[in-house]
N, C-alpha and C positions, 0 to 999 in steps of 0.2 A: 600374873603367869599362871599357866596352867599344866599340869602333868598326869601323863597318860601311863599306867603302869600296866602289862599284861604278867598274869602268872598262869601255873598249873599246867604248861606243857609236859612232856617227857615222850619215852619212849614205851608203847603198849602193842599187843600182839593181836593182828586182825580179830575182829568181833570183841576185840574191848571196849572202854568207854573211857573218857577224858573230860573233865569238867575245868574251863578256861574261865580266868576272871579280869575285865579290865577294870582297874578303878582311877576315876579322875579325880582331884584335887586343884586346890587354888582359888583365885577369884570367878568362882563360877556361879551365877545368877540361877540359870537352868540348863539342861541338857536336853537339847532338839533332836536329838539323834545318836543312835551308837551303831557304829558298825562294823562289824567282823569281815575282815579281807585276809586273804590267803596267798602265799607266794611259793610255790614249788619251785626246784631250780633248775634255769632255764625257760621258765613260763613267766608269763605276765602275774601280775598282780591279780586276784579276781577275788569279789566280793561274794561272801556266802550267804551272811545273815546280818539283817539291818532290822532295828526297832526305832520307828520314829515318835517323837512325842507323845501324838494321842495313844500310841500303842500299837498302831499298825504294825505289822510284820511280814517280811518277805526272807523268801530262801531261796536259793539258788536250786536249782532243780537236782543237781547232783547230791544235795545233802537231806532233801524233804523227807521227813519220815525217820532221818536220824540224828540230828541236830536240832537244840531246842535254843532260842536264845530269849534272855530276859534280863531284868532290870530291875535293881532295888534303889529307888529313888532319892529314899532317904540317906544312901550311904554313896551315891553318885558311882555306884559298881554296877556292872552289865557282866553278864556270865553267856559262857557259850558250853551247853550241855553237850558231847558229841557222844555217841550210843554206835554202837556195830559198825566201828571204825574198820576203813579199808584201806590197804598200800597207799594208793593212789589219794588219800587223805593227808600223805606226809607233805607236810611244808610249815614254813616259818607263817605264824598268824598273827595278824596284825588288827589292833581295833583304832578306828578311827572315831573320836566323839565329836559333836559340834555341839559347841555350847554356847549360852549368851553370855557376855561379861559385860561390864560398865561401859566398855571401849567397841561393843558392837558383838557379831557373831562371827566365828570361825570354825574348822577344823581344826584337831590337835590328833596325832600321830602317838602310839606306844614304839617299843625300841622292838617288838614282836618276843614271840614266844615259840620255840622249835615242838614241833608233835613229829613223831615217828612212828609209824604203823610198820611191824613186822608182818611177813608172812607167814 
């Protein structure tokens, strides 16, 4: 079994910063990708940043230059540093981790962490 836990969300004023963490644990042989998504009320879940096994990184246009994704392979933990936050960044942020286990490869979701940006 694999567990994914996000943390670090909260309430922040516009222009502020937050750092989200995504910790994966369990029978993990390797992490092949870590993807941060968000879902605002009434909207579809969208990918905001992804880091792939080889280190390639992609950001949604809406967060480029403000968000930074990173990963600590030794800790099986990923991070999303969010700067210059805007009210439109308000959402529940989810982490999806694609892991290789002894029984194959699949993605696992965390429970999400709420980010609220006040104007």
